C-alpha positions as CSV (number, residue, x, y, z in Angstrom):
1,X,-248.7,-7.0,-72.9
2,X,-251.9,-7.7,-74.9
3,X,-253.6,-5.3,-77.3
4,X,-255.6,-3.7,-74.5
5,X,-252.4,-2.8,-72.6
6,X,-252.9,-5.4,-69.8
7,X,-250.3,-8.0,-68.9
8,X,-250.4,-11.5,-70.3
9,X,-249.8,-13.8,-67.4
10,X,-248.9,-17.5,-67.9
11,X,-252.0,-18.5,-65.9
12,X,-255.0,-16.7,-64.6
13,X,-257.0,-16.4,-61.4
14,X,-256.6,-18.4,-58.1
15,X,-254.6,-21.6,-57.8
16,X,-253.6,-24.4,-55.4
17,X,-250.4,-26.2,-54.8
18,X,-251.0,-29.9,-55.3
19,X,-249.7,-32.4,-52.8
20,X,-249.9,-36.2,-53.2
21,X,-252.0,-36.5,-50.0
22,X,-255.0,-35.0,-51.8
23,X,-254.2,-35.7,-55.4
24,X,-256.8,-38.4,-55.7
25,X,-259.5,-36.2,-54.2
26,X,-258.8,-33.5,-56.7
27,X,-258.8,-35.9,-59.6
28,X,-262.0,-37.6,-58.6
29,X,-263.8,-34.3,-58.0
30,X,-261.9,-31.3,-59.5
31,X,-262.9,-28.1,-57.7
32,X,-264.1,-25.6,-60.3
33,X,-262.8,-22.7,-58.1
34,X,-259.2,-23.8,-58.8
35,X,-258.0,-22.1,-62.0
36,X,-254.5,-23.4,-62.0
37,X,-252.3,-25.8,-60.1
38,X,-248.6,-26.1,-59.1
39,X,-246.2,-28.8,-58.3
40,X,-242.5,-29.1,-57.5
41,X,-241.1,-30.7,-60.6
42,X,-238.5,-32.7,-58.6
43,X,-241.4,-34.7,-57.1
44,X,-242.8,-35.7,-60.5
45,X,-240.0,-35.7,-63.1
46,X,-239.3,-39.4,-62.7
47,X,-242.7,-40.5,-61.6
48,X,-244.2,-43.4,-63.6
49,X,-246.8,-46.0,-63.1
50,X,-250.3,-45.2,-61.9
51,X,-249.3,-42.0,-60.1
52,X,-247.5,-40.7,-63.2
53,X,-250.6,-41.4,-65.3
54,X,-252.8,-39.6,-62.8
55,X,-250.5,-36.6,-62.9
56,X,-250.6,-36.6,-66.7
57,X,-254.4,-36.7,-66.7
58,X,-254.3,-33.5,-64.6
59,X,-251.9,-31.6,-66.7
60,X,-254.0,-32.4,-69.8
61,X,-257.1,-30.8,-68.2
62,X,-255.9,-27.8,-66.2
63,X,-253.1,-25.2,-66.5
64,X,-250.0,-26.1,-64.4
65,X,-247.0,-24.1,-63.1
66,X,-243.9,-25.5,-61.5
67,X,-242.1,-24.2,-58.4
68,X,-238.7,-25.9,-58.0
69,X,-236.8,-27.0,-54.9
70,X,-233.3,-28.1,-55.9
71,X,-232.0,-25.8,-58.7
72,X,-229.8,-24.2,-56.0
73,X,-229.3,-21.0,-58.0
74,X,-227.0,-19.4,-55.5
75,X,-224.7,-22.3,-54.9
76,X,-221.0,-22.0,-55.3
77,X,-221.0,-25.5,-56.8
78,X,-221.4,-25.9,-60.6
79,X,-224.9,-25.6,-62.0
80,X,-226.4,-29.1,-62.5
81,X,-227.1,-28.8,-66.2
82,X,-228.1,-32.5,-66.5
83,X,-230.9,-31.7,-64.2
84,X,-231.9,-28.6,-66.1
85,X,-232.1,-30.5,-69.4
86,X,-234.2,-33.2,-67.7
87,X,-236.4,-30.4,-66.3
88,X,-236.8,-28.9,-69.8
89,X,-238.2,-32.2,-71.1
90,X,-240.6,-32.4,-68.2
91,X,-241.9,-28.8,-68.6
92,X,-242.4,-29.2,-72.3
93,X,-244.1,-32.6,-72.1
94,X,-246.6,-31.4,-69.6
95,X,-247.1,-28.0,-71.2
96,X,-246.1,-26.3,-67.9
97,X,-247.0,-22.6,-68.2
98,X,-244.3,-21.2,-65.9
99,X,-241.3,-22.4,-64.0
100,X,-240.1,-20.5,-60.9
101,X,-237.4,-21.2,-58.2
102,X,-236.2,-19.9,-54.9
103,X,-233.7,-17.1,-54.8
104,X,-231.5,-19.2,-52.4
105,X,-229.3,-22.2,-52.5
106,X,-229.5,-25.7,-51.1
107,X,-226.3,-27.4,-52.1
108,X,-222.5,-27.1,-52.1
109,X,-220.4,-30.3,-52.0
110,X,-223.7,-32.1,-51.2
111,X,-227.4,-31.4,-50.7
112,X,-228.1,-29.2,-47.6
113,X,-231.8,-30.2,-47.3
114,X,-232.8,-26.6,-46.6
115,X,-233.1,-23.4,-48.5
116,X,-230.3,-21.1,-47.5
117,X,-230.2,-17.3,-48.0
118,X,-227.7,-16.0,-50.4
119,X,-225.4,-13.2,-49.0
120,X,-226.7,-9.8,-50.2
121,X,-223.5,-8.8,-52.0
122,X,-222.6,-7.4,-55.4
123,X,-220.5,-10.4,-56.2
124,X,-223.5,-12.7,-55.4
125,X,-225.7,-10.6,-57.7
126,X,-223.5,-11.3,-60.7
127,X,-222.9,-15.0,-59.7
128,X,-226.6,-15.7,-59.4
129,X,-227.6,-13.6,-62.5
130,X,-225.2,-15.5,-64.7
131,X,-226.6,-18.9,-63.5
132,X,-230.2,-17.7,-64.1
133,X,-229.3,-16.7,-67.6
134,X,-227.7,-20.1,-68.2
135,X,-230.8,-21.8,-67.0
136,X,-233.0,-19.6,-69.2
137,X,-230.8,-20.4,-72.2
138,X,-231.1,-24.2,-71.6
139,X,-234.8,-24.1,-70.9
140,X,-235.5,-21.6,-73.8
141,X,-237.9,-19.8,-71.6
142,X,-237.9,-17.1,-68.9
143,X,-238.0,-18.2,-65.3
144,X,-239.3,-16.4,-62.2
145,X,-237.3,-16.1,-58.9
146,X,-239.1,-16.1,-55.6
147,X,-238.2,-13.8,-52.6
148,X,-237.5,-16.3,-49.8
149,X,-237.8,-16.2,-46.0
150,X,-234.6,-16.2,-43.9
151,X,-233.9,-16.0,-40.2
152,X,-230.4,-14.7,-39.6
153,X,-228.4,-11.7,-40.8
154,X,-226.2,-13.0,-43.7
155,X,-223.6,-10.2,-43.5
156,X,-224.6,-8.7,-46.8
157,X,-223.5,-5.4,-48.3
158,X,-227.0,-4.4,-49.4
159,X,-230.6,-4.7,-48.2
160,X,-232.9,-7.6,-49.2
161,X,-235.0,-5.5,-51.5
162,X,-231.9,-4.1,-53.3
163,X,-230.5,-7.5,-53.7
164,X,-233.6,-9.0,-55.2
165,X,-234.1,-6.1,-57.6
166,X,-230.4,-6.2,-58.7
167,X,-230.5,-9.9,-59.4
168,X,-233.8,-9.7,-61.4
169,X,-232.5,-6.8,-63.4
170,X,-229.1,-8.2,-64.1
171,X,-230.5,-11.6,-65.1
172,X,-233.4,-10.2,-67.0
173,X,-235.7,-12.8,-65.4
174,X,-239.2,-12.6,-63.9
175,X,-240.4,-12.2,-60.3
176,X,-242.3,-14.8,-58.3
177,X,-243.7,-12.8,-55.4
178,X,-244.3,-14.6,-52.1
179,X,-246.6,-12.5,-50.0
180,X,-246.2,-14.5,-46.8
181,X,-242.4,-14.4,-47.0
182,X,-242.6,-10.6,-47.2
183,X,-244.7,-10.6,-44.1
184,X,-242.5,-13.1,-42.2
185,X,-239.3,-11.3,-43.1
186,X,-240.8,-7.9,-42.1
187,X,-241.4,-9.2,-38.6
188,X,-238.2,-11.0,-38.2
189,X,-236.0,-8.3,-39.7
190,X,-238.1,-5.3,-38.7
191,X,-239.0,-3.5,-41.9
192,X,-242.2,-2.1,-43.4
193,X,-243.7,-4.8,-45.7
194,X,-245.8,-2.2,-47.6
195,X,-242.7,-0.2,-48.5
196,X,-241.0,-3.5,-49.5
197,X,-243.8,-4.4,-51.9
198,X,-243.8,-0.8,-53.4
199,X,-240.1,-1.3,-54.3
200,X,-240.6,-4.5,-56.2
201,X,-240.7,-4.5,-60.0
202,X,-244.4,-5.3,-60.4
203,X,-244.1,-5.5,-64.2
204,X,-242.0,-8.6,-63.8
205,X,-244.5,-10.6,-61.6
206,X,-245.6,-13.8,-63.2
207,X,-247.7,-15.1,-60.3
208,X,-247.7,-15.1,-56.5
209,X,-247.7,-17.4,-53.5
210,X,-249.7,-16.9,-50.3
211,X,-249.6,-19.1,-47.2
212,X,-249.7,-19.4,-43.5
213,X,-246.9,-19.4,-41.0
214,X,-246.1,-20.2,-37.3
215,X,-245.8,-17.6,-34.6
216,X,-242.7,-18.6,-32.6
217,X,-242.7,-15.4,-30.5
218,X,-243.7,-11.8,-30.8
219,X,-240.8,-11.0,-33.0
220,X,-240.2,-14.3,-34.8
221,X,-242.3,-15.9,-37.5
222,X,-241.5,-19.3,-39.1
223,X,-242.6,-19.8,-42.7
224,X,-244.2,-23.3,-42.4
225,X,-247.1,-23.3,-44.9
226,X,-248.8,-25.2,-42.1
227,X,-251.7,-22.8,-41.1
228,X,-254.4,-20.7,-42.5
229,X,-253.5,-17.4,-44.1
230,X,-253.9,-14.6,-41.5
231,X,-255.5,-11.2,-42.1
232,X,-252.3,-9.1,-42.3
233,X,-251.1,-11.3,-45.1
234,X,-254.4,-11.0,-46.9
235,X,-254.1,-7.2,-46.5
236,X,-250.6,-7.3,-48.1
237,X,-252.0,-9.2,-51.0
238,X,-254.7,-6.6,-51.5
239,X,-252.0,-3.9,-51.3
240,X,-250.0,-5.6,-54.1
241,X,-253.1,-5.9,-56.3
242,X,-253.7,-2.2,-55.7
243,X,-250.2,-1.3,-56.7
244,X,-249.7,-3.7,-59.7
245,X,-253.1,-4.9,-60.7
246,X,-254.5,-8.4,-60.1
247,X,-252.0,-11.2,-60.8
248,X,-252.4,-14.9,-60.6
249,X,-252.1,-16.1,-56.9
250,X,-251.7,-19.6,-55.5
251,X,-252.3,-21.0,-52.1
252,X,-249.5,-23.2,-50.6
253,X,-250.1,-25.7,-47.8
254,X,-247.5,-28.2,-46.9
255,X,-248.2,-29.3,-43.2
256,X,-251.3,-29.8,-41.1
257,X,-253.1,-30.1,-44.4
258,X,-256.9,-29.9,-44.0
259,X,-259.6,-31.2,-46.3
260,X,-259.7,-30.2,-50.0
261,X,-263.0,-28.3,-49.2
262,X,-261.2,-26.2,-46.6
263,X,-258.3,-25.5,-48.9
264,X,-260.8,-24.4,-51.6
265,X,-262.3,-22.0,-49.1
266,X,-259.0,-20.1,-49.0
267,X,-258.6,-20.3,-52.8
268,X,-262.1,-18.8,-53.0
269,X,-260.9,-16.0,-50.8
270,X,-258.1,-15.3,-53.2
271,X,-260.6,-15.2,-56.0
272,X,-262.9,-12.8,-54.0
273,X,-260.0,-10.4,-53.5
274,X,-259.1,-10.6,-57.2
275,X,-262.7,-9.9,-58.2
276,X,-262.9,-6.9,-55.8
277,X,-259.7,-5.3,-57.1
278,X,-260.7,-6.0,-60.7
279,X,-263.9,-4.1,-60.1
280,X,-262.1,-1.2,-58.4
281,X,-259.7,-1.0,-61.4
282,X,-262.4,-1.1,-64.0
């Protein structure tokens, strides 16, 4: 908290997840509406040459956060501490403001090439929390865990919201809130997304994701990051701002990627909502 009683976030405003397909366009004409950017560290940690220099030129000019893909925090396999040490060097070299990961796993004996849900059990809470604490010890910084989308009942002993809250409390880590994942899961698993958001520890939020998804059927949504954000998801973001105050929020787009100008239009919509809720809270 700062001296005025408001939270000090690692970044501010509205951001965009950077993909290589439009990196050059952003470098050549950096949109002023984008206040911070995000990358998956795995895609850049060993990048050298011209592309590595381009990335370095960006991290020297604009605040960056990192959202990981392969930490596999819920895996039964040993934590890859060699990777975590390499990650630490990368985060420090590029002055990355915040590192977050998925509350899931993607490896066992080998890499699974997907983000699998962790069983919602008490044993899993302690297993995951211990691994998060170890990562934080190595990195010498707090990390944020993201609520993930999932599509099948994992046979857990507790609800999704209780599992998330238990892990974050036990690990004493931060929360990376994904608004679209809440909406997708609320349709697929038939719960009230507003009640879910109300139950989250808002004081632990470091920043948020918002994205589009695919409508497979009336009762099934797929988290693709391949479409524009829809109104119900924007409404959920507004609800979260109302509950917790305005927090940094970043647009994700991984498929069917439009022009940078079209992406910036959605980033501007984030900024518009933030401005509206800041005025209401003033």
